[in-house]
N, C-alpha and C positions, 0 to 999 in steps of 0.2 A: 153095567148099564147105568148111565147117569139120568136122573129124573129131576126135572125142574118143576117145582110147585109154585103156583101163583100165590103171592102174599099181598096182604093189604096193610098199608102203612097209614097211621093217622094223618090227616091233612092239616091239623091245627097245632101239632106239637111234636117234638122229639125229646127223648131223654138220653143224655150222654154223661159220661164221667167228666168231672172238671176238677182242676186244681186251683186253689185260692191261696196266694201268698198272704201270710198273716204276720203280725207282730205279737210277740208274747210279752206280757207284763208279769214279771216274777215278783209276786207280792211278798214282802218280808215282814210286814206289820199289819195288824188290824186297826191301827190308829189312823183313821182317815184324816185327822187334823194334821198329823205329822207328814202324811203322804202329800197332802195339799201344799204344805210349805215347801217340801223338797221338790215337788213338780214345778212349783213357781220359781224356785231358785235355779233349777236346771233348764226349764223350757219357757219361763215367763217372758224372756226377752227375745224369744224366737217364735213369733206367732204362727209362722208358716212351716214349722218343722214337720208337723204331721198334716196330712191332707185326706181326711176321712178314711184313715187306715183301719182295716179290720183288726181287732185285738182279741187274743185269747188271754184270759186271766188265769195265771198259773199259781195255785195256792200251795204247791209242794214245798217251797222254802219255809212256810209257816211251821212245818213240823219240827224244825230245828230251833224254834223260838219258845220262850217261856209262856207266851200267851197265844200260841198257835191255834188252840182250839176255841178261841173266842168267837163271838158273833161278828158277822160282817154285814154292814148296811149296804147291800148291793145296789139298790136304787140310787143311793147317794154316791156310791163309787162310780156307777155308770154315768151319772151326771157330771161328776168331777172329771172323768176322763174325756167326756164329750166337750168340756171347756177347752181341751187341747186338740180338738178335731180327731179324737180317737173314738172308734165305734166298737165297743165290746160286743162280741157275738157268742163267745163260748167260754167254758171254764173246765179246768182239770185240777186234780189234787184236792186237798182239803178233806175234812171229815164228812160224815153223812149229813150232819146238820147244816154245814156250810154249803154242801152241794145242793141240798134241798132248797135252801134260801136262794141260791144262784138260779136254780131252775124256776122258782117262783118269780124271779125278776126277769125271766125271759131268756136266760143264757142257755146254750146247748152244752151237754156233757160230751167231752172228747178225751176220754182217759188215755187213748192210744196215740195222741199227738206227740211228735218228737221235735225237740229244738234242734236248730242247725248250729253246729259249732258250739254247743253248750259247754261252758267251763265255769267253775265256781270262782268268779273273780271276787277279790276282797276290796271293797271300797271303804273309805274312811268312815262313812256313816252307815251303821248296820241296818237302818230302816230304809235306806235309799232304794227306790224301785229300780230294777234292772229290765232293760228292753232287749229282746233278741228276736231274730227272725225264725219262723217255722218253716219246715219243709212244705212244699217244694221251694227251691231258691228263687230269688227274684230274677227278672230278666237280666241279660248282660248289661253291665253298667254303661252309661253314656261316656263320651269323651270327656277329658278333664276340663274343668272350668278354669280359665286362665285370667288372672288379674295382673295388669301391668302398671298399676299406679299405687303409690304408698297408701296405706290404710292408717287414718288418723284415729285418735282416741274417740270412742263412741261409735265408730263404724264397725259393721259386722257383715261378713260374707259367709253364706252357707251353700255348699256344693251338694245338693240333694242327689243321692244315688250315684255319685261319681267322685273322682279325685279332685283336689284343688291344688292349683299351681299359682304361686304368688311370686312375681318377678321383682317386687320392690319391698321396702321395709314395712313390717307390721309393728306399728308404734305401740307403746304401752297404752292400755285402755281399749285397744281394738281387739276384735275377735275373728278368728278364722275357724270354720267348722266344715267338716266333710264326712259323708258316709264312708268314703274310702280313705286313701292316703292324703297327707298334706305335705306339699313341697314348698318351702320358702327359700328362694334363691337370693336372700338378703338377711339382715338381722331380724330375728323373731323376738320381739319384746312384749307382745301382748299375750292373748290367750289362744291356744290351739287345741281343738278337740277333734280328733280323728276317730273313725269307726263309730260315728255318733249313734248309729242304730244297732250297735252290738257286734260290729265286725272286729273280732279279736285279732285278725291278721293285719289290720291297718297299721301304718307307721307314720311318723312325723319326721321330716327332714328339714334341716335349716343350715345355712352357711355360717350363721353366727347365733347360737342359741343363748337367749337371755330372757326366757318366757316368764310371764306372771303365773300362767297355769298351763299344764300339759295334761291331756286326757286322751285315753284310748279305750273305747268301749266302756266308758263310765268309770274306769280306774284312773284316778288323777293325782297330781302332785302340784301344790301351789308354791308361791314364792316364800311362804312361811318356812319352807325347807329349802335353803339356798342350794343352787346347783353346785356340784363338786368343782373345785378350782380347775381340774384338768378338763372339764367339759364347758364351763361357762365361757361364752363368747367364741366358741370354736365350732367348726362344721361337725354336726352331730346328727345321728339318727336315734329316734326313740321308738321302742317296740315293747310289746306286752309279752312277758315270759311267764309260763305257769310254774308254780312252786308248791311245796308241801303246805305252806301257810296261806296259799292263795296267789293270784296273779300279781305281778309287780312290773312297774315300768323300768326298763333297762335302757341306759343311754350309752351309745358307743361313738367315739370320735371317729370321723371319717377321714382317711388319709387323702392327701392331695393326689 
């Protein structure tokens, strides 16, 4: 026998489970001065890179550093990240003193948070902050942003949340940035940064590779290290490959 019981629901509210996409800042140094300089170097000329994105501050990488147990000025860190339109809301990792200081600054403890596609990428600067997405994954990406005009020195294009397709030359001094892949169906002589928000599966494609800088998920190579002769000026794809000593950029010439 089925019995239906009358229930009363609140008229003014409901409580349901919700998922919130986050960005994780993997903090590798307690030196906020160094962090400020490196954030400025990486994002200072991209004022709209973040858009009030919620951030989890991950202190776990500090355990591997010599000064990982040092004090962190969380109010100053929150203000610093706010300058880049990042909104810190939570913290994980770190020692008990660091966690207590984070809680006092208004951050929530989330020790069980998991990073999406987390890999220990090796960047040239050991104190460089790494940004990665947290589960759940972001919504399906938008269609690719297509640019059909040459990019001159000083010009910059950013494909937020999607791939970038450039049908003309990217001249030296120009920058192309995408959260996904970058396709340049012309000579690439400027800077190309794919997987800008930590997508380690992003790739860079160019019909004639001669870039000043190549970067995927924060792992980069500059023109200070010339391209191999069998790659320079040729149709090439660039991808990130994990290795025993950290992730590396690997370039493969594409056959016609």
